[in-house]
C-alpha positions in Angstrom: -8.2 -32.7 -22.0 -5.1 -31.7 -19.8 -4.3 -35.4 -19.7 -4.4 -35.5 -23.8 -2.6 -32.6 -23.8 0.2 -34.0 -22.0 -0.3 -37.6 -23.8 1.0 -35.6 -26.9 4.2 -34.1 -25.6 5.2 -37.7 -23.9 4.5 -39.1 -27.4 6.8 -36.3 -28.8 9.6 -37.1 -26.2 9.0 -41.0 -26.7 9.5 -40.7 -30.2 12.7 -38.4 -31.6 11.7 -39.6 -35.4 8.2 -38.0 -36.2 7.9 -36.1 -39.4 7.5 -32.5 -39.3 3.9 -32.4 -40.5 2.8 -35.3 -37.8 4.7 -32.7 -34.9 2.6 -29.5 -36.6 -0.5 -31.5 -36.4 0.3 -32.6 -33.1 1.1 -29.5 -31.7 -2.3 -27.8 -33.0 -4.1 -30.3 -31.7 -2.6 -29.6 -28.3 -3.1 -26.3 -28.5 -6.9 -26.6 -29.2 -7.2 -29.3 -25.9 -5.5 -26.6 -24.0 -8.0 -23.7 -25.2 -11.0 -26.0 -24.4 -9.3 -27.0 -20.9 -8.8 -23.3 -20.2 -12.3 -22.2 -21.6 -14.4 -24.9 -19.3 -12.0 -24.0 -16.3 -13.1 -20.3 -16.5 -16.9 -21.4 -16.7 -16.2 -23.8 -13.9 -15.2 -20.6 -11.7 -17.6 -18.5 -12.5 -20.5 -20.2 -13.0 -22.8 -22.3 -10.3 -23.2 -26.1 -10.5 -26.5 -26.9 -12.0 -28.7 -29.2 -9.9 -31.4 -31.8 -11.3 -35.0 -32.5 -10.0 -33.3 -35.5 -7.8 -31.0 -32.9 -6.3 -27.7 -34.4 -8.2 -25.4 -32.0 -10.5 -26.1 -32.3 -14.1 -23.9 -32.0 -17.0 -23.8 -28.4 -18.5 -22.7 -26.9 -21.6 -20.3 -23.6 -21.7 -22.0 -22.3 -25.0 -25.3 -22.4 -23.4 -25.3 -23.5 -19.8 -29.3 -23.3 -19.4 -29.8 -26.0 -22.1 -30.1 -29.6 -21.3 -28.5 -32.7 -23.1 -31.5 -34.3 -24.4 -32.3 -38.1 -26.1 -34.8 -37.8 -28.9 -36.0 -40.0 -31.7 -33.2 -38.2 -33.6 -30.4 -38.5 -31.1 -29.2 -36.7 -28.4 -29.4 -33.4 -29.0 -28.4 -30.1 -26.6 -31.8 -28.4 -26.5 -34.7 -27.0 -24.3 -38.3 -28.9 -23.6 -41.3 -26.3 -24.5 -44.1 -26.4 -22.5 -47.3 -24.4 -23.3 -50.8 -24.1 -21.2 -53.8 -23.3 -23.8 -57.4 -22.7 -23.1 -58.8 -25.7 -25.6 -62.0 -23.8 -25.9 -61.0 -20.8 -27.4 -57.7 -21.9 -28.6 -55.5 -19.5 -26.8 -51.9 -20.3 -25.6 -52.3 -19.1 -22.0 -49.1 -19.9 -20.6 -45.5 -21.1 -22.4 -41.9 -21.4 -21.6 -39.1 -23.3 -22.5 -36.9 -25.3 -19.8 -33.5 -26.5 -19.8 -34.4 -30.0 -18.2 -34.7 -33.3 -19.8 -37.8 -34.9 -18.0 -41.0 -32.7 -18.1 -42.5 -33.6 -14.7 -40.4 -30.8 -12.8 -41.6 -27.9 -15.1 -45.4 -28.6 -14.2 -45.4 -26.7 -10.8 -43.3 -23.5 -12.2 -46.1 -23.6 -15.2 -49.1 -23.8 -13.3 -47.4 -20.9 -10.5 -46.8 -18.9 -13.5 -50.2 -18.9 -14.4 -51.6 -18.5 -11.4 -49.6 -15.1 -10.8 -50.8 -14.0 -14.7 -54.6 -14.8 -14.2 -54.2 -12.7 -10.8 -52.5 -9.7 -12.6 -55.7 -9.7 -14.9 -58.0 -10.1 -12.0 -59.5 -13.6 -12.5 -57.7 -15.8 -10.0 -60.5 -17.4 -9.7 -60.6 -19.3 -13.4 -58.7 -22.4 -12.4 -61.8 -23.4 -9.8 -63.7 -23.3 -12.6 -61.4 -25.0 -15.3 -60.4 -28.8 -16.1 -56.9 -29.2 -16.6 -55.9 -32.6 -18.7 -52.1 -33.2 -19.1 -50.1 -36.4 -20.7 -48.7 -39.0 -18.9 -44.9 -37.2 -18.8 -46.2 -35.0 -16.0 -47.5 -37.6 -14.0 -45.8 -38.5 -10.5 -46.9 -38.5 -7.1 -45.8 -34.7 -6.3 -47.1 -33.5 -9.0 -50.6 -34.8 -8.2 -50.2 -33.4 -4.7 -49.4 -30.3 -5.8 -52.4 -30.3 -8.2 -55.0 -30.8 -5.4 -54.1 -27.4 -3.7 -54.4 -25.8 -6.9 -58.2 -25.9 -7.0 -57.7 -27.3 -10.8 -60.3 -30.3 -11.7 -57.2 -32.0 -13.1 -57.0 -35.5 -15.2 -53.3 -36.7 -15.9 -52.9 -40.1 -17.1 -50.1 -42.5 -16.0 -48.0 -44.6 -17.9 -49.9 -47.7 -18.1 -53.5 -45.9 -18.6 -54.2 -47.5 -21.9 -53.3 -51.0 -20.3 -56.5 -50.6 -18.1 -59.0 -49.4 -20.7 -61.2 -51.9 -22.1 -61.5 -50.4 -25.7 -57.3 -50.4 -25.7 -57.2 -54.1 -24.4 -59.7 -55.3 -27.1 -57.7 -53.6 -29.8 -55.7 -55.8 -32.1 -53.8 -52.7 -33.4 -52.7 -51.6 -29.9 -51.6 -55.0 -28.8 -49.5 -55.1 -32.3 -47.9 -51.7 -31.6 -47.3 -52.2 -28.0 -45.6 -55.7 -28.9 -43.1 -53.9 -31.6 -42.5 -51.6 -28.7 -41.5 -53.8 -26.2 -39.3 -55.9 -29.0 -37.6 -52.7 -29.8 -36.8 -51.9 -25.7 -35.5 -55.6 -25.1 -33.8 -55.7 -28.4 -35.9 -58.6 -29.8 -35.7 -60.9 -26.5 -39.1 -62.9 -25.8 -40.8 -61.7 -23.1 -40.1 -62.7 -19.3 -42.1 -64.1 -16.5 -43.8 -61.0 -14.7 -45.0 -61.0 -11.1 -48.7 -62.4 -11.7 -46.6 -66.0 -13.4 -45.3 -66.7 -9.4 -47.4 -67.9 -7.0 -47.8 -65.7 -3.6 -49.9 -66.6 -0.7 -49.9 -63.5 1.2 -51.8 -65.4 4.2 -48.8 -68.2 4.4 -46.3 -66.0 3.4 -45.1 -68.3 0.7 -43.9 -67.7 -2.8 -43.1 -70.5 -5.5 -41.9 -69.4 -9.2 -43.3 -70.6 -12.6 -41.2 -73.8 -12.2 -42.4 -74.7 -8.8 -39.8 -74.0 -6.8 -40.3 -72.5 -3.6 -38.8 -68.9 -3.3 -37.3 -67.0 0.4 -38.7 -63.6 1.7 -35.7 -61.4 1.2 -37.3 -58.1 1.9 -40.7 -58.2 4.2 -41.3 -54.5 3.8 -40.6 -52.1 1.0 -42.4 -48.9 0.6 -42.9 -46.7 -2.9 -45.1 -44.1 -2.7 -47.5 -45.0 0.1 -47.6 -48.4 -1.1 -46.2 -51.6 0.7 -44.3 -54.6 -1.1 -42.7 -57.6 0.0 -39.7 -59.4 -2.2 -38.8 -62.6 -2.7 -35.7 -64.3 -4.3 -35.2 -67.8 -5.7 -32.1 -69.6 -4.5 -29.5 -69.3 -6.5 -28.8 -73.2 -6.6 -32.2 -73.7 -8.4 -32.0 -70.5 -10.7 -28.9 -71.8 -11.9 -29.9 -75.2 -13.4 -33.9 -73.9 -14.0 -35.1 -75.2 -17.2 -37.0 -72.1 -17.5 -34.2 -69.8 -17.2 -34.3 -68.0 -20.5 -37.9 -67.1 -19.5 -37.5 -65.8 -16.2 -34.0 -64.0 -16.4 -32.1 -61.8 -19.0 -28.8 -62.7 -17.8 -27.3 -66.1 -16.7 -27.9 -65.6 -12.6 -23.7 -65.6 -10.8 -24.8 -63.8 -7.5 -28.5 -64.4 -6.8 -31.6 -65.8 -8.6 -34.5 -64.1 -9.7 -36.4 -61.2 -7.4 -40.0 -60.4 -7.8 -42.3 -58.4 -5.2 -46.0 -58.1 -4.8 -48.1 -55.6 -3.2 -49.3 -56.1 0.4 -51.8 -54.8 3.0 -53.6 -53.7 0.3 -57.1 -53.2 2.3 -54.9 -51.3 4.7 -52.9 -49.2 2.6 -52.6 -45.5 2.3 -54.6 -44.1 -0.6 -52.0 -41.8 -2.3 -52.8 -39.2 -5.2 -51.9 -41.8 -7.7 -54.2 -44.1 -6.3 -57.3 -41.2 -6.2 -56.5 -40.3 -9.9 -56.0 -43.5 -11.4 -59.6 -44.3 -10.2 -60.7 -40.7 -11.6 -59.3 -41.3 -15.1 -60.4 -45.1 -15.2 -64.1 -44.1 -14.9 -66.6 -43.3 -17.8 -66.3 -39.6 -17.0 -62.3 -39.5 -16.7 -61.6 -41.4 -19.9 -64.1 -38.8 -22.0 -62.3 -36.0 -20.5 -58.1 -37.5 -21.5 -59.9 -38.5 -25.1 -60.9 -34.9 -25.6 
């Protein structure tokens, strides 16, 4: 804003032949920019920096600093996430808050802790150990599942690919059609690319071949994510550049490196994460019934 204000002055100095109307319009614009810049400067001097869930500074709003910039189906808005916990049997809202955060994951722990506090004040602190708790995939994360394991709640929290593992959905033509529509919208109409299941990985021999039959090289021996271990293979750039299947494999023409793909390893010896435990739980028949209800 300061730079924009200075550019207006520089334009006036460079063009002495501006009309009076143009000058007055520019001066009003400069005054508006200066006022906004002063307001922001004062706000920054008197307010602490907002830190997001990733421990990084996030954009604020000088009119409503507790709100968040949120992308919705109606566009980007400055607003809040409304989170409520309700008793399904008695249709009573037990706990509700608004949060100035884009994601829902970081709201689960404080919401549950507030609920525990309320129940303790009512003298019913043992209620959670007798209840079942369900939440949608927006709250699913390894950190949240680890926290829920300490609460005594019998929790059921679906992950983002829960439906793809459900036999009922895999046989549903409507579901598959809608999934393809969403995929085409995300990919802007581009065709489906090869995924890891299309590559030929031999864990014993530590080799990998792409769908075109070309050998790939081991670029990373061990990648750890949420307690799981992976190996990563890369295609040779000289092969990927002239590959006849390039448009089915890569979004853009390769310039610096070939196609990369990774595979989970040491499946038998891996540490069972809270995500793994929840996946087994919700994929069972009783677990699916709890989520559907």
